[in-house]
All heavy atoms as a GROMACS GRO file, in nm:
protein
  555
    1GLY      N    1  -1.553  -1.328  -1.474
    1GLY     CA    2  -1.464  -1.248  -1.552
    1GLY      C    3  -1.365  -1.335  -1.628
    1GLY      O    4  -1.350  -1.455  -1.602
    2ALA      N    5  -1.298  -1.273  -1.719
    2ALA     CA    6  -1.197  -1.343  -1.797
    2ALA      C    7  -1.088  -1.398  -1.707
    2ALA      O    8  -1.043  -1.332  -1.614
    2ALA     CB    9  -1.137  -1.248  -1.901
    3GLY      N   10  -1.048  -1.520  -1.730
    3GLY     CA   11  -0.941  -1.581  -1.652
    3GLY      C   12  -0.982  -1.629  -1.514
    3GLY      O   13  -0.897  -1.657  -1.429
    4CYS      N   14  -1.112  -1.638  -1.487
    4CYS     CA   15  -1.156  -1.680  -1.354
    4CYS      C   16  -1.114  -1.824  -1.325
    4CYS      O   17  -1.095  -1.905  -1.415
    4CYS     CB   18  -1.307  -1.667  -1.341
    4CYS     SG   19  -1.402  -1.778  -1.446
    5THR      N   20  -1.096  -1.853  -1.198
    5THR     CA   21  -1.065  -1.989  -1.156
    5THR      C   22  -1.185  -2.052  -1.084
    5THR      O   23  -1.193  -2.173  -1.073
    5THR     CB   24  -0.942  -1.993  -1.064
    5THR    OG1   25  -0.966  -1.910  -0.951
    5THR    CG2   26  -0.818  -1.946  -1.139
    6ARG      N   27  -1.274  -1.970  -1.035
    6ARG     CA   28  -1.401  -2.014  -0.977
    6ARG      C   29  -1.509  -1.942  -1.056
    6ARG      O   30  -1.543  -1.828  -1.027
    6ARG     CB   31  -1.408  -1.978  -0.828
    6ARG     CG   32  -1.318  -2.062  -0.742
    6ARG     CD   33  -1.321  -2.019  -0.596
    6ARG     NE   34  -1.244  -1.898  -0.571
    6ARG     CZ   35  -1.113  -1.893  -0.552
    6ARG    NH1   36  -1.042  -2.004  -0.553
    6ARG    NH2   37  -1.053  -1.780  -0.528
    7CYS      N   38  -1.564  -2.009  -1.156
    7CYS     CA   39  -1.647  -1.941  -1.256
    7CYS      C   40  -1.796  -1.970  -1.245
    7CYS      O   41  -1.875  -1.915  -1.320
    7CYS     CB   42  -1.598  -1.979  -1.396
    7CYS     SG   43  -1.422  -1.945  -1.420
    8THR      N   44  -1.836  -2.056  -1.153
    8THR     CA   45  -1.977  -2.091  -1.138
    8THR      C   46  -2.016  -2.074  -0.992
    8THR      O   47  -1.931  -2.074  -0.902
    8THR     CB   48  -2.003  -2.236  -1.178
    8THR    OG1   49  -1.933  -2.323  -1.087
    8THR    CG2   50  -1.958  -2.264  -1.322
    9ALA      N   51  -2.146  -2.064  -0.970
    9ALA     CA   52  -2.195  -2.054  -0.832
    9ALA      C   53  -2.152  -2.177  -0.751
    9ALA      O   54  -2.115  -2.165  -0.634
    9ALA     CB   55  -2.347  -2.042  -0.831
   10ALA      N   56  -2.152  -2.293  -0.816
   10ALA     CA   57  -2.113  -2.416  -0.746
   10ALA      C   58  -1.967  -2.411  -0.703
   10ALA      O   59  -1.929  -2.474  -0.603
   10ALA     CB   60  -2.136  -2.536  -0.838
   11ALA      N   61  -1.883  -2.337  -0.772
   11ALA     CA   62  -1.742  -2.324  -0.735
   11ALA      C   63  -1.720  -2.209  -0.637
   11ALA      O   64  -1.634  -2.217  -0.549
   11ALA     CB   65  -1.657  -2.303  -0.859
   12ILE      N   66  -1.800  -2.104  -0.648
   12ILE     CA   67  -1.782  -1.986  -0.564
   12ILE      C   68  -1.836  -2.006  -0.423
   12ILE      O   69  -1.773  -1.966  -0.325
   12ILE     CB   70  -1.848  -1.864  -0.631
   12ILE    CG1   71  -1.775  -1.829  -0.761
   12ILE    CG2   72  -1.851  -1.743  -0.537
   12ILE    CD1   73  -1.847  -1.729  -0.849
   13GLU      N   74  -1.952  -2.069  -0.410
   13GLU     CA   75  -2.016  -2.083  -0.279
   13GLU      C   76  -1.929  -2.157  -0.177
   13GLU      O   77  -1.915  -2.109  -0.064
   13GLU     CB   78  -2.152  -2.149  -0.294
   13GLU     CG   79  -2.253  -2.057  -0.359
   13GLU     CD   80  -2.385  -2.124  -0.391
   13GLU    OE1   81  -2.406  -2.242  -0.354
   13GLU    OE2   82  -2.468  -2.058  -0.455
   14PRO      N   83  -1.867  -2.270  -0.208
   14PRO     CA   84  -1.782  -2.335  -0.109
   14PRO      C   85  -1.661  -2.250  -0.071
   14PRO      O   86  -1.617  -2.249   0.045
   14PRO     CB   87  -1.737  -2.465  -0.176
   14PRO     CG   88  -1.826  -2.485  -0.291
   14PRO     CD   89  -1.881  -2.352  -0.328
   15TYR      N   90  -1.607  -2.177  -0.167
   15TYR     CA   91  -1.493  -2.089  -0.139
   15TYR      C   92  -1.533  -1.980  -0.040
   15TYR      O   93  -1.462  -1.953   0.057
   15TYR     CB   94  -1.440  -2.028  -0.268
   15TYR     CG   95  -1.332  -1.927  -0.244
   15TYR    CD1   96  -1.203  -1.967  -0.209
   15TYR    CD2   97  -1.357  -1.791  -0.254
   15TYR    CE1   98  -1.103  -1.874  -0.185
   15TYR    CE2   99  -1.258  -1.698  -0.230
   15TYR     CZ  100  -1.132  -1.739  -0.196
   15TYR     OH  101  -1.034  -1.646  -0.171
   16LEU      N  102  -1.648  -1.917  -0.063
   16LEU     CA  103  -1.694  -1.813   0.029
   16LEU      C  104  -1.725  -1.870   0.167
   16LEU      O  105  -1.697  -1.805   0.268
   16LEU     CB  106  -1.816  -1.741  -0.029
   16LEU     CG  107  -1.789  -1.654  -0.150
   16LEU    CD1  108  -1.919  -1.595  -0.204
   16LEU    CD2  109  -1.689  -1.544  -0.118
   17ALA      N  110  -1.780  -1.989   0.172
   17ALA     CA  111  -1.807  -2.054   0.302
   17ALA      C  112  -1.677  -2.079   0.377
   17ALA      O  113  -1.670  -2.060   0.499
   17ALA     CB  114  -1.883  -2.184   0.281
   18GLN      N  115  -1.574  -2.119   0.305
   18GLN     CA  116  -1.443  -2.141   0.366
   18GLN      C  117  -1.386  -2.009   0.420
   18GLN      O  118  -1.332  -2.004   0.530
   18GLN     CB  119  -1.348  -2.201   0.263
   18GLN     CG  120  -1.208  -2.224   0.312
   18GLN     CD  121  -1.116  -2.273   0.201
   18GLN    OE1  122  -1.154  -2.283   0.086
   18GLN    NE2  123  -0.993  -2.302   0.236
   19CYS      N  124  -1.400  -1.903   0.344
   19CYS     CA  125  -1.352  -1.771   0.388
   19CYS      C  126  -1.427  -1.725   0.511
   19CYS      O  127  -1.368  -1.670   0.604
   19CYS     CB  128  -1.368  -1.669   0.276
   19CYS     SG  129  -1.256  -1.691   0.139
   20GLU      N  130  -1.558  -1.747   0.513
   20GLU     CA  131  -1.638  -1.706   0.628
   20GLU      C  132  -1.599  -1.786   0.753
   20GLU      O  133  -1.584  -1.730   0.860
   20GLU     CB  134  -1.787  -1.723   0.599
   20GLU     CG  135  -1.874  -1.670   0.710
   20GLU     CD  136  -2.022  -1.675   0.678
   20GLU    OE1  137  -2.061  -1.725   0.571
   20GLU    OE2  138  -2.099  -1.628   0.762
   21ALA      N  139  -1.581  -1.915   0.738
   21ALA     CA  140  -1.542  -1.999   0.851
   21ALA      C  141  -1.407  -1.957   0.908
   21ALA      O  142  -1.385  -1.961   1.029
   21ALA     CB  143  -1.539  -2.146   0.810
   22ALA      N  144  -1.316  -1.916   0.823
   22ALA     CA  145  -1.183  -1.874   0.866
   22ALA      C  146  -1.182  -1.728   0.910
   22ALA      O  147  -1.078  -1.676   0.949
   22ALA     CB  148  -1.083  -1.895   0.753
   23LYS      N  149  -1.297  -1.661   0.903
   23LYS     CA  150  -1.310  -1.518   0.936
   23LYS      C  151  -1.227  -1.429   0.845
   23LYS      O  152  -1.195  -1.316   0.880
   23LYS     CB  153  -1.278  -1.492   1.083
   23LYS     CG  154  -1.368  -1.561   1.182
   23LYS     CD  155  -1.506  -1.500   1.178
   23LYS     CE  156  -1.594  -1.564   1.285
   23LYS     NZ  157  -1.732  -1.533   1.268
   24THR      N  158  -1.190  -1.477   0.728
   24THR     CA  159  -1.116  -1.397   0.631
   24THR      C  160  -1.196  -1.275   0.590
   24THR      O  161  -1.141  -1.169   0.564
   24THR     CB  162  -1.083  -1.481   0.506
   24THR    OG1  163  -1.011  -1.597   0.547
   24THR    CG2  164  -1.001  -1.404   0.406
   25THR      N  165  -1.328  -1.289   0.585
   25THR     CA  166  -1.414  -1.180   0.541
   25THR      C  167  -1.453  -1.086   0.655
   25THR      O  168  -1.530  -0.992   0.634
   25THR     CB  169  -1.540  -1.235   0.473
   25THR    OG1  170  -1.603  -1.330   0.559
   25THR    CG2  171  -1.505  -1.302   0.341
   26ASP      N  172  -1.398  -1.106   0.774
   26ASP     CA  173  -1.417  -1.014   0.887
   26ASP      C  174  -1.314  -0.902   0.872
   26ASP      O  175  -1.209  -0.903   0.934
   26ASP     CB  176  -1.402  -1.087   1.020
   26ASP     CG  177  -1.423  -0.996   1.140
   26ASP    OD1  178  -1.472  -0.883   1.121
   26ASP    OD2  179  -1.389  -1.039   1.251
   27ILE      N  180  -1.342  -0.808   0.786
   27ILE     CA  181  -1.246  -0.707   0.745
   27ILE      C  182  -1.202  -0.618   0.861
   27ILE      O  183  -1.084  -0.585   0.874
   27ILE     CB  184  -1.302  -0.621   0.628
   27ILE    CG1  185  -1.351  -0.710   0.513
   27ILE    CG2  186  -1.198  -0.520   0.581
   27ILE    CD1  187  -1.251  -0.810   0.460
   28ASP      N  188  -1.295  -0.577   0.947
   28ASP     CA  189  -1.259  -0.490   1.058
   28ASP      C  190  -1.211  -0.567   1.182
   28ASP      O  191  -1.168  -0.508   1.280
   28ASP     CB  192  -1.372  -0.394   1.094
   28ASP     CG  193  -1.503  -0.461   1.129
   28ASP    OD1  194  -1.505  -0.585   1.147
   28ASP    OD2  195  -1.605  -0.390   1.137
   29GLY      N  196  -1.217  -0.699   1.177
   29GLY     CA  197  -1.163  -0.782   1.284
   29GLY      C  198  -1.240  -0.780   1.414
   29GLY      O  199  -1.187  -0.809   1.520
   30ASN      N  200  -1.371  -0.753   1.408
   30ASN     CA  201  -1.450  -0.749   1.531
   30ASN      C  202  -1.519  -0.880   1.564
   30ASN      O  203  -1.597  -0.888   1.658
   30ASN     CB  204  -1.552  -0.635   1.526
   30ASN     CG  205  -1.663  -0.657   1.427
   30ASN    OD1  206  -1.654  -0.745   1.342
   30ASN    ND2  207  -1.766  -0.576   1.435
   31GLY      N  208  -1.491  -0.985   1.487
   31GLY     CA  209  -1.548  -1.116   1.515
   31GLY      C  210  -1.683  -1.142   1.451
   31GLY      O  211  -1.740  -1.249   1.468
   32VAL      N  212  -1.737  -1.045   1.379
   32VAL     CA  213  -1.867  -1.057   1.315
   32VAL      C  214  -1.855  -1.015   1.169
   32VAL      O  215  -1.796  -0.912   1.139
   32VAL     CB  216  -1.973  -0.968   1.384
   32VAL    CG1  217  -2.109  -0.984   1.321
   32VAL    CG2  218  -1.979  -0.997   1.533
   33VAL      N  219  -1.909  -1.096   1.078
   33VAL     CA  220  -1.908  -1.062   0.936
   33VAL      C  221  -2.046  -1.007   0.901
   33VAL      O  222  -2.147  -1.076   0.918
   33VAL     CB  223  -1.876  -1.185   0.848
   33VAL    CG1  224  -1.884  -1.149   0.700
   33VAL    CG2  225  -1.739  -1.240   0.884
   34THR      N  226  -2.050  -0.880   0.856
   34THR     CA  227  -2.177  -0.817   0.820
   34THR      C  228  -2.168  -0.753   0.682
   34THR      O  229  -2.061  -0.708   0.640
   34THR     CB  230  -2.216  -0.708   0.922
   34THR    OG1  231  -2.122  -0.602   0.916
   34THR    CG2  232  -2.224  -0.764   1.063
   35ALA      N  233  -2.282  -0.748   0.616
   35ALA     CA  234  -2.287  -0.688   0.482
   35ALA      C  235  -2.263  -0.537   0.488
   35ALA      O  236  -2.192  -0.481   0.404
   35ALA     CB  237  -2.422  -0.716   0.417
   36LEU      N  238  -2.321  -0.470   0.587
   36LEU     CA  239  -2.309  -0.324   0.596
   36LEU      C  240  -2.181  -0.279   0.666
   36LEU      O  241  -2.158  -0.160   0.680
   36LEU     CB  242  -2.432  -0.265   0.664
   36LEU     CG  243  -2.560  -0.275   0.583
   36LEU    CD1  244  -2.680  -0.221   0.661
   36LEU    CD2  245  -2.547  -0.202   0.450
   37GLY      N  246  -2.102  -0.371   0.709
   37GLY     CA  247  -1.971  -0.340   0.767
   37GLY      C  248  -1.862  -0.392   0.677
   37GLY      O  249  -1.806  -0.321   0.594
   38ASP      N  250  -1.835  -0.520   0.690
   38ASP     CA  251  -1.727  -0.584   0.615
   38ASP      C  252  -1.753  -0.583   0.464
   38ASP      O  253  -1.662  -0.559   0.385
   38ASP     CB  254  -1.708  -0.727   0.664
   38ASP     CG  255  -1.688  -0.730   0.814
   38ASP    OD1  256  -1.586  -0.678   0.861
   38ASP    OD2  257  -1.776  -0.782   0.885
   39GLY      N  258  -1.878  -0.607   0.426
   39GLY     CA  259  -1.912  -0.604   0.284
   39GLY      C  260  -1.892  -0.466   0.224
   39GLY      O  261  -1.837  -0.450   0.115
   40LEU      N  262  -1.936  -0.364   0.297
   40LEU     CA  263  -1.922  -0.226   0.250
   40LEU      C  264  -1.775  -0.186   0.242
   40LEU      O  265  -1.733  -0.120   0.146
   40LEU     CB  266  -1.998  -0.132   0.343
   40LEU     CG  267  -2.006   0.015   0.302
   40LEU    CD1  268  -2.062   0.031   0.162
   40LEU    CD2  269  -2.088   0.093   0.404
   41LEU      N  270  -1.696  -0.226   0.340
   41LEU     CA  271  -1.552  -0.198   0.336
   41LEU      C  272  -1.488  -0.260   0.213
   41LEU      O  273  -1.407  -0.197   0.145
   41LEU     CB  274  -1.484  -0.249   0.463
   41LEU     CG  275  -1.513  -0.172   0.591
   41LEU    CD1  276  -1.470  -0.251   0.713
   41LEU    CD2  277  -1.447  -0.035   0.588
   42THR      N  278  -1.526  -0.383   0.184
   42THR     CA  279  -1.470  -0.452   0.067
   42THR      C  280  -1.509  -0.383  -0.062
   42THR      O  281  -1.425  -0.360  -0.149
   42THR     CB  282  -1.516  -0.600   0.066
   42THR    OG1  283  -1.474  -0.662   0.188
   42THR    CG2  284  -1.459  -0.675  -0.052
   43ILE      N  285  -1.637  -0.350  -0.075
   43ILE     CA  286  -1.684  -0.284  -0.197
   43ILE      C  287  -1.618  -0.149  -0.215
   43ILE      O  288  -1.572  -0.115  -0.324
   43ILE     CB  289  -1.838  -0.270  -0.195
   43ILE    CG1  290  -1.902  -0.407  -0.212
   43ILE    CG2  291  -1.886  -0.173  -0.303
   43ILE    CD1  292  -2.050  -0.408  -0.187
   44ARG      N  293  -1.611  -0.071  -0.108
   44ARG     CA  294  -1.546   0.060  -0.117
   44ARG      C  295  -1.400   0.045  -0.159
   44ARG      O  296  -1.351   0.121  -0.243
   44ARG     CB  297  -1.554   0.134   0.017
   44ARG     CG  298  -1.692   0.188   0.050
   44ARG     CD  299  -1.689   0.258   0.183
   44ARG     NE  300  -1.819   0.311   0.220
   44ARG     CZ  301  -1.844   0.368   0.336
   44ARG    NH1  302  -1.748   0.383   0.427
   44ARG    NH2  303  -1.964   0.414   0.364
   45TYR      N  304  -1.331  -0.051  -0.100
   45TYR     CA  305  -1.190  -0.073  -0.135
   45TYR      C  306  -1.176  -0.109  -0.282
   45TYR      O  307  -1.089  -0.057  -0.352
   45TYR     CB  308  -1.132  -0.183  -0.046
   45TYR     CG  309  -0.985  -0.206  -0.068
   45TYR    CD1  310  -0.890  -0.129  -0.001
   45TYR    CD2  311  -0.939  -0.305  -0.154
   45TYR    CE1  312  -0.754  -0.149  -0.022
   45TYR    CE2  313  -0.804  -0.325  -0.175
   45TYR     CZ  314  -0.712  -0.247  -0.108
   45TYR     OH  315  -0.577  -0.267  -0.128
   46GLU      N  316  -1.262  -0.198  -0.330
   46GLU     CA  317  -1.258  -0.239  -0.470
   46GLU      C  318  -1.284  -0.124  -0.565
   46GLU      O  319  -1.232  -0.121  -0.676
   46GLU     CB  320  -1.358  -0.352  -0.496
   46GLU     CG  321  -1.318  -0.484  -0.433
   46GLU     CD  322  -1.196  -0.546  -0.497
   46GLU    OE1  323  -1.181  -0.534  -0.619
   46GLU    OE2  324  -1.116  -0.603  -0.424
   47PHE      N  325  -1.364  -0.027  -0.522
   47PHE     CA  326  -1.392   0.090  -0.604
   47PHE      C  327  -1.286   0.199  -0.589
   47PHE      O  328  -1.298   0.306  -0.649
   47PHE     CB  329  -1.530   0.147  -0.573
   47PHE     CG  330  -1.641   0.078  -0.647
   47PHE    CD1  331  -1.726  -0.009  -0.581
   47PHE    CD2  332  -1.660   0.100  -0.783
   47PHE    CE1  333  -1.829  -0.073  -0.650
   47PHE    CE2  334  -1.762   0.036  -0.852
   47PHE     CZ  335  -1.847  -0.050  -0.785
   48GLY      N  336  -1.184   0.173  -0.510
   48GLY     CA  337  -1.072   0.266  -0.500
   48GLY      C  338  -1.081   0.367  -0.387
   48GLY      O  339  -0.997   0.457  -0.378
   49PHE      N  340  -1.180   0.354  -0.299
   49PHE     CA  341  -1.188   0.445  -0.185
   49PHE      C  342  -1.076   0.415  -0.087
   49PHE      O  343  -1.047   0.299  -0.058
   49PHE     CB  344  -1.323   0.433  -0.114
   49PHE     CG  345  -1.440   0.476  -0.197
   49PHE    CD1  346  -1.525   0.383  -0.252
   49PHE    CD2  347  -1.465   0.610  -0.220
   49PHE    CE1  348  -1.634   0.422  -0.329
   49PHE    CE2  349  -1.574   0.651  -0.296
   49PHE     CZ  350  -1.658   0.556  -0.352
   50ARG      N  351  -1.016   0.520  -0.034
   50ARG     CA  352  -0.909   0.505   0.064
   50ARG      C  353  -0.928   0.611   0.173
   50ARG      O  354  -1.008   0.703   0.158
   50ARG     CB  355  -0.771   0.522   0.000
   50ARG     CG  356  -0.739   0.421  -0.111
   50ARG     CD  357  -0.728   0.278  -0.058
   50ARG     NE  358  -0.687   0.183  -0.159
   50ARG     CZ  359  -0.768   0.114  -0.238
   50ARG    NH1  360  -0.899   0.132  -0.232
   50ARG    NH2  361  -0.721   0.027  -0.325
   51GLY      N  362  -0.855   0.596   0.282
   51GLY     CA  363  -0.863   0.693   0.391
   51GLY      C  364  -0.999   0.694   0.457
   51GLY      O  365  -1.067   0.592   0.465
   52ALA      N  366  -1.039   0.812   0.504
   52ALA     CA  367  -1.166   0.826   0.577
   52ALA      C  368  -1.286   0.782   0.493
   52ALA      O  369  -1.382   0.727   0.546
   52ALA     CB  370  -1.183   0.970   0.623
   53THR      N  371  -1.279   0.803   0.363
   53THR     CA  372  -1.390   0.764   0.275
   53THR      C  373  -1.411   0.612   0.278
   53THR      O  374  -1.523   0.565   0.266
   53THR     CB  375  -1.364   0.811   0.131
   53THR    OG1  376  -1.334   0.950   0.134
   53THR    CG2  377  -1.483   0.786   0.042
   54LEU      N  378  -1.306   0.538   0.297
   54LEU     CA  379  -1.315   0.392   0.304
   54LEU      C  380  -1.388   0.347   0.429
   54LEU      O  381  -1.474   0.260   0.423
   54LEU     CB  382  -1.175   0.330   0.300
   54LEU     CG  383  -1.165   0.180   0.325
   54LEU    CD1  384  -1.234   0.102   0.214
   54LEU    CD2  385  -1.019   0.139   0.338
   55ILE      N  386  -1.357   0.405   0.544
   55ILE     CA  387  -1.404   0.350   0.670
   55ILE      C  388  -1.523   0.420   0.735
   55ILE      O  389  -1.590   0.360   0.819
   55ILE     CB  390  -1.289   0.342   0.773
   55ILE    CG1  391  -1.240   0.482   0.811
   55ILE    CG2  392  -1.178   0.253   0.723
   55ILE    CD1  393  -1.144   0.483   0.929
   56THR      N  394  -1.554   0.544   0.696
   56THR     CA  395  -1.660   0.619   0.762
   56THR      C  396  -1.793   0.544   0.760
   56THR      O  397  -1.843   0.507   0.655
   56THR     CB  398  -1.677   0.758   0.696
   56THR    OG1  399  -1.554   0.829   0.710
   56THR    CG2  400  -1.789   0.836   0.763
   57GLY      N  401  -1.846   0.517   0.880
   57GLY     CA  402  -1.975   0.451   0.894
   57GLY      C  403  -1.975   0.303   0.865
   57GLY      O  404  -2.081   0.241   0.865
   58ALA      N  405  -1.859   0.243   0.843
   58ALA     CA  406  -1.856   0.102   0.805
   58ALA      C  407  -1.779   0.014   0.904
   58ALA      O  408  -1.795  -0.108   0.902
   58ALA     CB  409  -1.795   0.086   0.666
   59VAL      N  410  -1.698   0.071   0.990
   59VAL     CA  411  -1.618  -0.008   1.085
   59VAL      C  412  -1.705  -0.042   1.206
   59VAL      O  413  -1.769   0.045   1.264
   59VAL     CB  414  -1.492   0.069   1.127
   59VAL    CG1  415  -1.413  -0.007   1.230
   59VAL    CG2  416  -1.406   0.100   1.006
   60GLY      N  417  -1.707  -0.170   1.243
   60GLY     CA  418  -1.793  -0.215   1.351
   60GLY      C  419  -1.735  -0.192   1.489
   60GLY      O  420  -1.614  -0.178   1.506
   61ALA      N  421  -1.824  -0.190   1.588
   61ALA     CA  422  -1.782  -0.178   1.728
   61ALA      C  423  -1.696  -0.298   1.765
   61ALA      O  424  -1.719  -0.410   1.718
   61ALA     CB  425  -1.905  -0.172   1.818
   62GLY      N  426  -1.595  -0.275   1.846
   62GLY     CA  427  -1.506  -0.384   1.888
   62GLY      C  428  -1.404  -0.422   1.783
   62GLY      O  429  -1.343  -0.529   1.791
   63CYS      N  430  -1.382  -0.335   1.685
   63CYS     CA  431  -1.289  -0.366   1.577
   63CYS      C  432  -1.146  -0.381   1.628
   63CYS      O  433  -1.109  -0.321   1.728
   63CYS     CB  434  -1.294  -0.257   1.470
   63CYS     SG  435  -1.250  -0.093   1.531
   64THR      N  436  -1.069  -0.464   1.560
   64THR     CA  437  -0.925  -0.473   1.587
   64THR      C  438  -0.847  -0.409   1.473
   64THR      O  439  -0.731  -0.375   1.489
   64THR     CB  440  -0.879  -0.619   1.605
   64THR    OG1  441  -0.909  -0.692   1.486
   64THR    CG2  442  -0.947  -0.684   1.724
   65ARG      N  443  -0.913  -0.393   1.360
   65ARG     CA  444  -0.861  -0.314   1.248
   65ARG      C  445  -0.958  -0.197   1.234
   65ARG      O  446  -1.064  -0.210   1.173
   65ARG     CB  447  -0.855  -0.398   1.119
   65ARG     CG  448  -0.742  -0.499   1.117
   65ARG     CD  449  -0.740  -0.577   0.986
   65ARG     NE  450  -0.849  -0.672   0.976
   65ARG     CZ  451  -0.846  -0.796   1.024
   65ARG    NH1  452  -0.739  -0.842   1.087
   65ARG    NH2  453  -0.951  -0.876   1.010
   66CYS      N  454  -0.923  -0.085   1.293
   66CYS     CA  455  -1.017   0.027   1.304
   66CYS      C  456  -0.981   0.146   1.217
   66CYS      O  457  -1.064   0.234   1.198
   66CYS     CB  458  -1.026   0.073   1.449
   66CYS     SG  459  -1.069  -0.059   1.566
   67THR      N  460  -0.860   0.151   1.168
   67THR     CA  461  -0.816   0.266   1.090
   67THR      C  462  -0.815   0.231   0.942
   67THR      O  463  -0.807   0.114   0.903
   67THR     CB  464  -0.674   0.310   1.130
   67THR    OG1  465  -0.582   0.205   1.096
   67THR    CG2  466  -0.665   0.340   1.280
   68ALA      N  467  -0.819   0.335   0.861
   68ALA     CA  468  -0.812   0.313   0.717
   68ALA      C  469  -0.683   0.241   0.680
   68ALA      O  470  -0.684   0.148   0.599
   68ALA     CB  471  -0.824   0.446   0.643
   69ALA      N  472  -0.572   0.282   0.741
   69ALA     CA  473  -0.443   0.220   0.709
   69ALA      C  474  -0.444   0.070   0.740
   69ALA      O  475  -0.395  -0.011   0.660
   69ALA     CB  476  -0.331   0.289   0.785
   70ALA      N  477  -0.500   0.032   0.854
   70ALA     CA  478  -0.504  -0.109   0.892
   70ALA      C  479  -0.594  -0.189   0.798
   70ALA      O  480  -0.560  -0.301   0.758
   70ALA     CB  481  -0.552  -0.124   1.036
   71ILE      N  482  -0.707  -0.132   0.762
   71ILE     CA  483  -0.800  -0.202   0.673
   71ILE      C  484  -0.745  -0.208   0.531
   71ILE      O  485  -0.755  -0.312   0.465
   71ILE     CB  486  -0.939  -0.136   0.681
   71ILE    CG1  487  -0.998  -0.168   0.819
   71ILE    CG2  488  -1.030  -0.186   0.568
   71ILE    CD1  489  -1.125  -0.098   0.853
   72GLU      N  490  -0.685  -0.101   0.484
   72GLU     CA  491  -0.624  -0.102   0.351
   72GLU      C  492  -0.513  -0.207   0.344
   72GLU      O  493  -0.504  -0.282   0.245
   72GLU     CB  494  -0.566   0.035   0.318
   72GLU     CG  495  -0.672   0.140   0.292
   72GLU     CD  496  -0.614   0.280   0.283
   72GLU    OE1  497  -0.495   0.296   0.251
   72GLU    OE2  498  -0.690   0.375   0.309
   73SER      N  499  -0.434  -0.217   0.448
   73SER     CA  500  -0.326  -0.317   0.451
   73SER      C  501  -0.383  -0.458   0.450
   73SER      O  502  -0.334  -0.545   0.377
   73SER     CB  503  -0.239  -0.294   0.575
   73SER     OG  504  -0.141  -0.393   0.585
   74TYR      N  505  -0.487  -0.482   0.530
   74TYR     CA  506  -0.548  -0.614   0.536
   74TYR      C  507  -0.608  -0.653   0.401
   74TYR      O  508  -0.582  -0.762   0.350
   74TYR     CB  509  -0.655  -0.618   0.645
   74TYR     CG  510  -0.721  -0.753   0.658
   74TYR    CD1  511  -0.653  -0.859   0.718
   74TYR    CD2  512  -0.848  -0.778   0.608
   74TYR    CE1  513  -0.712  -0.985   0.727
   74TYR    CE2  514  -0.908  -0.902   0.618
   74TYR     CZ  515  -0.838  -1.005   0.676
   74TYR     OH  516  -0.897  -1.129   0.686
   75LEU      N  517  -0.688  -0.564   0.344
   75LEU     CA  518  -0.751  -0.595   0.215
   75LEU      C  519  -0.647  -0.609   0.105
   75LEU      O  520  -0.661  -0.695   0.018
   75LEU     CB  521  -0.854  -0.488   0.180
   75LEU     CG  522  -0.985  -0.497   0.259
   75LEU    CD1  523  -1.068  -0.372   0.239
   75LEU    CD2  524  -1.063  -0.620   0.222
   76GLY      N  525  -0.545  -0.526   0.108
   76GLY     CA  526  -0.439  -0.537   0.008
   76GLY      C  527  -0.371  -0.672   0.014
   76GLY      O  528  -0.331  -0.729  -0.089
   77GLY      N  529  -0.358  -0.728   0.135
   77GLY     CA  530  -0.296  -0.858   0.152
   77GLY      C  531  -0.383  -0.973   0.101
   77GLY      O  532  -0.333  -1.082   0.076
   78LEU      N  533  -0.514  -0.949   0.087
   78LEU     CA  534  -0.604  -1.052   0.036
   78LEU      C  535  -0.608  -1.055  -0.116
   78LEU      O  536  -0.652  -1.154  -0.175
   78LEU     CB  537  -0.746  -1.028   0.087
   78LEU     CG  538  -0.768  -1.040   0.237
   78LEU    CD1  539  -0.914  -1.006   0.270
   78LEU    CD2  540  -0.733  -1.179   0.289
   79MET      N  541  -0.564  -0.948  -0.178
   79MET     CA  542  -0.572  -0.938  -0.324
   79MET      C  543  -0.463  -1.022  -0.391
   79MET      O  544  -0.352  -1.030  -0.339
   79MET     CB  545  -0.556  -0.792  -0.369
   79MET     CG  546  -0.661  -0.699  -0.315
   79MET     SD  547  -0.825  -0.747  -0.369
   79MET     CE  548  -0.921  -0.707  -0.225
   80PRO      N  549  -0.499  -1.083  -0.505
   80PRO     CA  550  -0.400  -1.165  -0.575
   80PRO      C  551  -0.288  -1.081  -0.635
   80PRO      O  552  -0.297  -0.965  -0.654
   80PRO     CB  553  -0.479  -1.234  -0.684
   80PRO     CG  554  -0.607  -1.163  -0.694
   80PRO     CD  555  -0.626  -1.083  -0.569
   0.00000   0.00000   0.00000
């Protein structure tokens, strides 16, 4: 996108690996990063879903951030 700071795959891949290693992308805080859990939560948040619509069927077992409010707060804190 316009104004990007990581504009190529070569720049994006190491950044994502760093986020994964730090568990930044573990959105629900259950210790596991999954596409159908954490990835879905991220995509829904980016599309403007909030409340029950954000978390229904996407929060993993053993979560430490289990509510929409907790996940919205966490994701909001990751945004620039």
